[in-house]
C-alpha positions as CSV (number, residue, x, y, z in Angstrom):
1,M,76.7,-108.9,-30.6
2,E,72.7,-108.5,-29.6
3,W,69.8,-111.2,-28.7
4,S,68.7,-111.4,-32.0
5,E,72.1,-112.2,-33.7
6,V,72.4,-115.6,-31.5
7,N,72.0,-118.5,-33.6
8,P,70.0,-121.2,-31.1
9,S,72.9,-123.4,-31.0
10,Q,75.3,-121.5,-29.5
11,L,71.7,-120.3,-26.4
12,K,71.9,-124.3,-26.2
13,L,75.9,-124.7,-25.7
14,V,75.8,-121.7,-23.7
15,A,72.7,-122.8,-20.9
16,A,74.7,-126.4,-21.1
17,G,77.7,-124.8,-20.2
18,I,76.2,-122.9,-16.9
19,G,74.2,-125.2,-16.3
20,A,77.1,-128.2,-16.4
21,C,79.0,-125.7,-13.9
22,A,76.2,-125.5,-11.6
23,L,76.4,-128.7,-10.9
24,V,80.1,-129.0,-10.3
25,G,79.4,-125.8,-8.0
26,M,76.7,-128.2,-6.2
27,G,78.7,-130.9,-5.7
28,A,81.8,-129.0,-4.3
29,F,79.9,-127.4,-1.7
30,T,78.5,-130.9,-1.1
31,V,81.6,-132.4,-0.6
32,V,82.6,-129.4,1.8
33,V,79.8,-129.0,4.2
34,S,79.2,-133.0,4.7
35,D,80.5,-134.2,7.9
36,A,80.1,-138.0,6.6
37,P,83.6,-139.9,8.2
38,G,85.0,-142.0,5.2
39,N,84.7,-145.3,7.0
40,I,81.9,-146.7,8.8
41,S,84.4,-147.8,11.9
42,E,85.6,-143.7,12.6
43,G,82.1,-143.4,14.9
44,P,80.9,-144.0,17.5
45,E,81.4,-147.5,19.7
46,I,77.3,-148.7,19.5
47,T,76.5,-151.1,23.6
48,L,73.5,-152.2,23.9
49,G,73.1,-149.4,27.7
50,G,72.2,-150.1,30.6
51,T,69.4,-151.6,30.7
52,T,69.0,-154.5,28.5
53,T,69.2,-157.9,30.0
54,S,69.2,-160.8,27.3
55,T,68.0,-163.7,28.5
56,T,68.3,-167.1,26.5
57,A,64.0,-168.4,25.3
58,P,62.3,-171.8,27.3
59,T,63.0,-174.8,26.1
60,T,59.1,-176.9,26.4
61,V,56.5,-174.2,25.6
62,E,54.4,-173.8,28.6
63,T,50.6,-174.9,27.3
64,S,50.6,-177.4,24.7
65,V,46.9,-176.9,24.3
66,A,44.5,-175.2,25.4
67,T,41.4,-176.0,27.4
68,P,38.7,-173.0,27.5
69,P,37.6,-172.4,31.2
70,V,34.1,-172.6,30.3
71,T,31.7,-175.3,28.8
72,A,28.1,-174.8,27.3
73,T,25.5,-177.4,26.4
74,T,25.0,-178.1,23.0
75,P,21.1,-176.7,22.4
76,S,17.9,-178.8,20.8
77,G,18.3,-179.4,17.3
78,F,22.0,-179.4,17.3
79,A,24.5,-181.8,16.6
80,T,25.9,-182.9,19.6
81,P,29.9,-183.1,19.3
């Protein structure tokens, strides 16, 4: 059979078959190559490490009202506070 005798619908069917086979082949290759564990519990145990310290938050706030360390005078012509 020559290319001039190939029906366009037959060509589309052959191309779809080749594409489906390629898709299945890539999926099978991914399954074979992947190294992921089946369950999360199969992985290593998660620890905090030796340098981690745990502390509790203070119950009261250190500074309730902030006061500026410098005072200034109001220039003439402005309203006084």
